[in-house]
PLY file of the C-alpha trace (Angstrom):
ply
format ascii 1.0
element vertex 362
property float x
property float y
property float z
element edge 361
property int vertex1
property int vertex2
end_header
19.61 -25.78 7.18
18.22 -23.44 4.57
14.97 -23.86 2.68
13.75 -22.22 -0.49
10.50 -20.29 -0.17
7.99 -18.76 -2.53
5.53 -16.17 -1.24
2.59 -14.71 -3.08
1.61 -11.06 -2.93
-0.32 -8.46 -4.90
0.82 -8.30 -8.54
2.84 -5.15 -9.09
3.91 -4.92 -5.45
6.54 -7.66 -5.51
9.36 -5.21 -4.80
7.58 -3.87 -1.72
7.02 -7.42 -0.44
10.66 -8.28 -1.08
11.79 -5.34 1.05
9.52 -6.49 3.85
10.94 -10.03 3.71
14.43 -8.55 3.96
13.38 -6.52 7.00
11.73 -9.51 8.71
14.19 -12.35 8.12
17.16 -10.81 6.30
16.57 -12.74 3.06
17.32 -11.29 -0.36
14.06 -11.91 -2.24
13.39 -11.38 -5.93
10.40 -11.74 -8.22
9.77 -15.42 -8.99
6.81 -14.74 -11.28
3.97 -12.25 -11.44
2.52 -11.89 -7.94
5.19 -14.01 -6.25
8.69 -13.63 -4.82
11.31 -16.28 -4.12
14.02 -16.38 -1.47
16.04 -18.62 0.83
15.43 -18.68 4.58
15.82 -20.64 7.79
13.07 -23.13 8.81
12.01 -20.94 11.77
11.58 -17.97 9.43
8.33 -19.39 8.05
6.72 -18.82 11.45
7.83 -15.20 11.60
6.87 -14.50 7.99
3.34 -15.82 8.45
2.74 -14.04 11.74
4.51 -10.78 10.99
4.30 -10.07 7.28
1.72 -7.48 6.23
2.22 -7.62 2.45
2.29 -11.38 1.76
-0.69 -13.61 1.03
0.77 -17.10 1.29
4.19 -18.57 2.12
5.21 -21.87 0.55
8.16 -24.04 1.58
9.68 -25.56 -1.56
10.25 -29.32 -1.32
11.22 -30.28 -4.87
12.15 -28.50 -8.09
12.85 -30.25 -11.37
12.85 -29.86 -15.13
10.77 -32.23 -17.23
9.66 -32.94 -20.78
6.79 -35.34 -20.13
4.29 -35.82 -17.34
5.63 -39.29 -16.52
9.06 -37.76 -15.79
7.44 -35.42 -13.31
5.63 -38.36 -11.69
8.87 -40.34 -11.28
10.59 -37.35 -9.64
7.77 -36.98 -7.10
7.60 -40.69 -6.35
11.35 -40.76 -5.59
11.10 -37.70 -3.32
11.15 -38.52 0.46
7.75 -37.00 1.20
7.60 -39.12 4.38
9.99 -36.59 5.96
7.33 -33.88 5.67
3.94 -35.59 6.22
2.90 -37.65 9.24
1.19 -41.00 8.58
-2.10 -39.84 10.11
-2.24 -36.58 8.14
-4.48 -36.10 5.14
-3.26 -34.13 2.15
-4.44 -32.53 -1.07
-2.72 -31.31 -4.21
-3.37 -27.75 -5.37
-2.15 -27.69 -8.96
-1.43 -24.86 -11.38
-0.07 -24.93 -14.92
1.38 -22.22 -17.15
2.68 -22.83 -20.65
1.95 -25.06 -23.62
1.43 -28.68 -22.50
-0.64 -31.67 -23.68
-2.22 -31.84 -20.21
-4.06 -29.53 -17.85
-3.81 -28.68 -14.16
-6.34 -31.42 -13.18
-4.01 -33.96 -14.82
-1.10 -32.55 -12.82
-3.10 -32.80 -9.59
-4.13 -36.41 -10.26
-0.68 -37.56 -11.33
1.24 -35.84 -8.53
-1.30 -36.91 -5.91
-0.99 -40.54 -6.93
2.81 -40.28 -6.96
2.77 -38.90 -3.41
0.53 -41.75 -2.23
2.65 -44.40 -3.96
5.95 -42.93 -2.80
4.76 -42.72 0.80
3.49 -46.30 0.67
6.84 -47.51 -0.70
8.88 -45.66 1.95
6.69 -45.89 5.05
4.33 -48.76 4.36
1.32 -46.51 4.96
-1.25 -45.11 2.55
-1.86 -41.41 3.03
-5.45 -40.19 3.16
-6.54 -37.71 0.49
-8.92 -34.94 1.58
-9.58 -32.45 -1.18
-11.83 -30.18 0.91
-10.10 -29.82 4.28
-6.65 -31.44 4.23
-4.19 -31.34 7.10
-1.46 -30.51 4.59
-1.86 -28.75 1.24
0.84 -29.47 -1.34
1.16 -27.07 -4.27
2.22 -28.60 -7.58
3.17 -25.83 -10.00
4.11 -26.39 -13.63
5.62 -23.42 -15.46
6.74 -24.33 -18.96
9.46 -27.00 -18.45
9.83 -26.48 -14.71
8.02 -28.23 -11.89
7.84 -27.22 -8.25
6.34 -29.12 -5.33
5.83 -26.97 -2.24
3.92 -27.16 1.01
1.58 -24.42 2.16
2.67 -23.00 5.53
-0.12 -20.42 5.73
-3.66 -21.78 5.43
-6.30 -19.11 4.70
-4.72 -16.21 2.86
-3.00 -13.62 5.03
-4.93 -10.82 3.30
-8.05 -11.94 5.20
-7.70 -9.84 8.36
-9.86 -10.85 11.29
-10.17 -7.28 12.53
-12.12 -6.08 9.48
-15.57 -6.41 11.03
-17.07 -3.57 8.97
-16.38 -3.41 5.25
-16.66 -0.61 2.72
-18.60 -1.03 -0.53
-15.31 -0.89 -2.46
-12.62 -1.78 0.08
-8.91 -1.82 -0.57
-7.29 -5.17 0.21
-5.41 -4.97 3.55
-2.16 -6.25 2.02
-2.39 -3.55 -0.65
-3.01 -0.97 2.09
-0.01 -2.25 4.06
2.12 -2.06 0.91
1.06 1.55 0.32
2.00 2.39 3.92
5.45 0.87 3.36
5.77 2.68 0.03
5.08 5.92 1.89
8.04 5.21 4.18
5.89 5.46 7.30
7.62 4.65 10.61
6.61 4.63 14.26
6.75 8.10 15.75
5.46 9.77 12.57
2.03 10.95 11.54
-0.02 9.43 8.72
-3.33 10.54 7.25
-5.74 8.89 4.85
-8.06 11.71 3.70
-10.44 9.30 1.91
-10.30 6.47 4.44
-13.56 4.59 3.82
-13.68 1.80 6.39
-10.20 2.65 7.68
-8.05 -0.11 6.19
-5.02 2.12 5.51
-4.95 3.80 8.96
-5.50 0.48 10.76
-2.68 -1.20 8.86
-0.42 1.77 9.59
-1.25 1.71 13.30
-0.64 -2.05 13.55
2.71 -1.61 11.80
3.69 1.25 14.11
2.98 -0.91 17.15
4.73 -3.93 15.64
1.55 -5.90 16.32
0.51 -9.09 14.47
-1.74 -8.50 11.47
-4.38 -10.98 12.71
-3.94 -11.88 16.40
-5.32 -15.26 17.39
-5.53 -16.92 13.98
-3.90 -20.27 13.25
-1.51 -21.22 10.47
-0.93 -24.32 8.39
2.64 -24.49 9.69
1.24 -25.43 13.11
0.61 -28.90 11.58
4.04 -29.18 9.94
6.45 -30.92 12.28
9.54 -30.15 10.18
9.10 -26.39 10.70
10.00 -25.10 14.19
8.33 -22.16 15.88
10.07 -18.80 15.72
12.36 -18.13 18.72
10.17 -15.21 19.80
6.97 -17.23 19.46
5.72 -14.78 16.87
5.71 -11.90 19.37
8.13 -10.01 17.16
8.89 -6.39 17.93
5.70 -5.19 19.59
6.29 -1.88 21.27
5.12 -1.72 24.85
4.83 2.06 24.69
2.20 1.80 21.93
4.52 3.53 19.44
4.88 6.81 21.32
4.55 9.86 19.12
2.72 8.06 16.35
-0.45 9.73 15.06
-2.59 7.85 12.56
-5.77 9.45 11.27
-8.49 8.94 8.70
-11.08 11.22 7.18
-14.11 10.53 5.04
-16.92 12.69 3.73
-19.49 10.04 4.75
-20.03 9.81 8.54
-21.24 6.21 8.27
-17.84 5.14 6.92
-16.08 7.11 9.65
-18.01 5.08 12.21
-17.16 1.91 10.31
-13.47 2.82 10.45
-13.70 3.34 14.20
-15.23 -0.13 14.59
-12.38 -1.72 12.66
-9.75 0.17 14.63
-11.33 -1.02 17.87
-11.44 -4.61 16.62
-7.75 -4.37 15.71
-6.89 -2.93 19.12
-5.46 0.30 17.70
-8.30 2.71 18.55
-6.03 4.44 21.07
-3.47 5.06 18.33
-5.86 6.28 15.62
-8.51 8.93 15.12
-11.23 9.39 12.51
-13.35 12.36 11.55
-15.89 13.41 8.95
-14.29 15.80 6.46
-14.24 16.54 2.75
-10.78 15.74 1.34
-11.20 18.33 -1.41
-11.83 21.13 1.11
-9.57 20.07 4.01
-5.85 20.14 3.16
-3.89 17.27 4.73
-1.31 17.83 7.43
0.84 14.78 8.19
4.28 13.35 7.57
2.79 10.74 5.24
-0.45 10.92 3.27
-1.78 7.65 1.87
-5.11 7.38 0.10
-7.24 5.27 -2.18
-9.69 7.84 -3.60
-12.80 6.87 -5.58
-12.05 5.73 -9.11
-13.67 7.39 -12.08
-15.92 4.38 -12.72
-17.74 5.19 -9.48
-18.16 8.92 -10.05
-20.38 11.23 -12.07
-17.69 13.93 -12.32
-14.28 12.32 -11.74
-12.39 15.19 -13.39
-13.78 17.65 -10.84
-12.96 15.38 -7.90
-9.34 14.85 -8.91
-8.81 18.51 -9.74
-10.07 19.64 -6.33
-8.34 16.79 -4.50
-4.93 17.74 -5.85
-5.56 21.42 -5.13
-6.13 20.36 -1.53
-2.96 18.24 -1.56
-1.03 21.23 -2.91
-2.21 23.38 -0.01
-1.41 20.69 2.54
1.68 19.86 4.54
3.34 16.46 3.97
6.68 14.91 3.01
5.43 11.95 0.94
2.07 11.30 -0.67
1.04 7.86 -1.97
-2.06 7.51 -4.09
-3.69 4.34 -5.46
-5.84 5.06 -8.49
-7.31 3.55 -11.63
-7.65 7.05 -13.15
-4.02 7.96 -13.61
-5.09 10.07 -16.58
-6.72 12.50 -14.14
-3.61 12.94 -11.95
-2.06 16.35 -12.73
1.35 15.69 -11.16
4.29 13.60 -12.34
5.01 10.91 -9.72
8.45 10.34 -8.24
7.70 6.62 -8.13
5.12 4.51 -9.94
4.10 0.87 -9.51
1.49 -0.75 -11.76
-1.00 -2.50 -9.45
-3.83 -4.25 -11.32
-7.01 -4.40 -9.25
-9.17 -7.11 -10.79
-9.89 -5.89 -14.31
-8.79 -2.34 -13.53
-5.36 -1.08 -14.59
-4.48 0.81 -11.43
-1.22 2.28 -10.19
0.38 3.29 -6.91
1.88 6.77 -7.34
4.31 8.34 -4.88
5.09 12.07 -4.70
7.83 13.67 -2.60
8.25 17.18 -1.28
0 1
1 2
2 3
3 4
4 5
5 6
6 7
7 8
8 9
9 10
10 11
11 12
12 13
13 14
14 15
15 16
16 17
17 18
18 19
19 20
20 21
21 22
22 23
23 24
24 25
25 26
26 27
27 28
28 29
29 30
30 31
31 32
32 33
33 34
34 35
35 36
36 37
37 38
38 39
39 40
40 41
41 42
42 43
43 44
44 45
45 46
46 47
47 48
48 49
49 50
50 51
51 52
52 53
53 54
54 55
55 56
56 57
57 58
58 59
59 60
60 61
61 62
62 63
63 64
64 65
65 66
66 67
67 68
68 69
69 70
70 71
71 72
72 73
73 74
74 75
75 76
76 77
77 78
78 79
79 80
80 81
81 82
82 83
83 84
84 85
85 86
86 87
87 88
88 89
89 90
90 91
91 92
92 93
93 94
94 95
95 96
96 97
97 98
98 99
99 100
100 101
101 102
102 103
103 104
104 105
105 106
106 107
107 108
108 109
109 110
110 111
111 112
112 113
113 114
114 115
115 116
116 117
117 118
118 119
119 120
120 121
121 122
122 123
123 124
124 125
125 126
126 127
127 128
128 129
129 130
130 131
131 132
132 133
133 134
134 135
135 136
136 137
137 138
138 139
139 140
140 141
141 142
142 143
143 144
144 145
145 146
146 147
147 148
148 149
149 150
150 151
151 152
152 153
153 154
154 155
155 156
156 157
157 158
158 159
159 160
160 161
161 162
162 163
163 164
164 165
165 166
166 167
167 168
168 169
169 170
170 171
171 172
172 173
173 174
174 175
175 176
176 177
177 178
178 179
179 180
180 181
181 182
182 183
183 184
184 185
185 186
186 187
187 188
188 189
189 190
190 191
191 192
192 193
193 194
194 195
195 196
196 197
197 198
198 199
199 200
200 201
201 202
202 203
203 204
204 205
205 206
206 207
207 208
208 209
209 210
210 211
211 212
212 213
213 214
214 215
215 216
216 217
217 218
218 219
219 220
220 221
221 222
222 223
223 224
224 225
225 226
226 227
227 228
228 229
229 230
230 231
231 232
232 233
233 234
234 235
235 236
236 237
237 238
238 239
239 240
240 241
241 242
242 243
243 244
244 245
245 246
246 247
247 248
248 249
249 250
250 251
251 252
252 253
253 254
254 255
255 256
256 257
257 258
258 259
259 260
260 261
261 262
262 263
263 264
264 265
265 266
266 267
267 268
268 269
269 270
270 271
271 272
272 273
273 274
274 275
275 276
276 277
277 278
278 279
279 280
280 281
281 282
282 283
283 284
284 285
285 286
286 287
287 288
288 289
289 290
290 291
291 292
292 293
293 294
294 295
295 296
296 297
297 298
298 299
299 300
300 301
301 302
302 303
303 304
304 305
305 306
306 307
307 308
308 309
309 310
310 311
311 312
312 313
313 314
314 315
315 316
316 317
317 318
318 319
319 320
320 321
321 322
322 323
323 324
324 325
325 326
326 327
327 328
328 329
329 330
330 331
331 332
332 333
333 334
334 335
335 336
336 337
337 338
338 339
339 340
340 341
341 342
342 343
343 344
344 345
345 346
346 347
347 348
348 349
349 350
350 351
351 352
352 353
353 354
354 355
355 356
356 357
357 358
358 359
359 360
360 361
């Protein structure tokens, strides 16, 4: 049996996430909408995607898709849907609604209408009234309206996958771990290679790279919403995946930062992630210490945080030019200060900042 899935990720990095999904479960994913990809997979793939993906935020199993003109048509479709096959009688649920387009109703109306339809449909089919718990439900159903399309899906994830448990020390302006993991993939980094982040801050990029090289879970020990979904089986490997017993022999992951307090912070995070033996950190000025690694990945300070951003970028790229590397990936909101033409560019909005991931090859 195949199921349709929708997974959210960082806007602008949908193509990177799609390649990861293909690598993990062999599915051909494509952009569903901004910040989300859609694909078809096996029921057991949801377990592997949640436990092994490094670029995804949330994985939804699609239950129902329909076109509609009026809200009452949507309600009838949900009420007829056999939701009793997916929720146990003693499970509470909540509707998380979203709406995009021009409609005479808002997302709260969608949530109320769909929630009532689920309750009524379950009562008709199973003779039981489901409990609604808006704060801490056993099962979260996502009701998404996009123009004339409606989708009902169940959350298989729980707390977003970008919230890594190993990040015990956080930088003042940290890069999101899923963005860091996407940059590492964009750099083409593989186990057995070397990777350097010359402006590492609290070490998010090197830690994500080291975890990927070892094939280790992104957040060992955390639970997932799918653990409460009886219709989704566990992955055959129990989520163990492709962890490498040799600790990814030959891999060298390193980080540098001009501030020794952030170097210590990075070491703490690497230890919490269990990759301190695979990574090293040192205090160094990226503008004065040319990089030497197969892959260089960095998230340098943006101009809004600097007194003299032009000087920083000029000296940083002089250092890059003197260094030794095969692919350099840079995330920046000051693309106007980058003196080189990238070989690959992905627009990656960071909050209100128009940032971009730039890749350069040698």
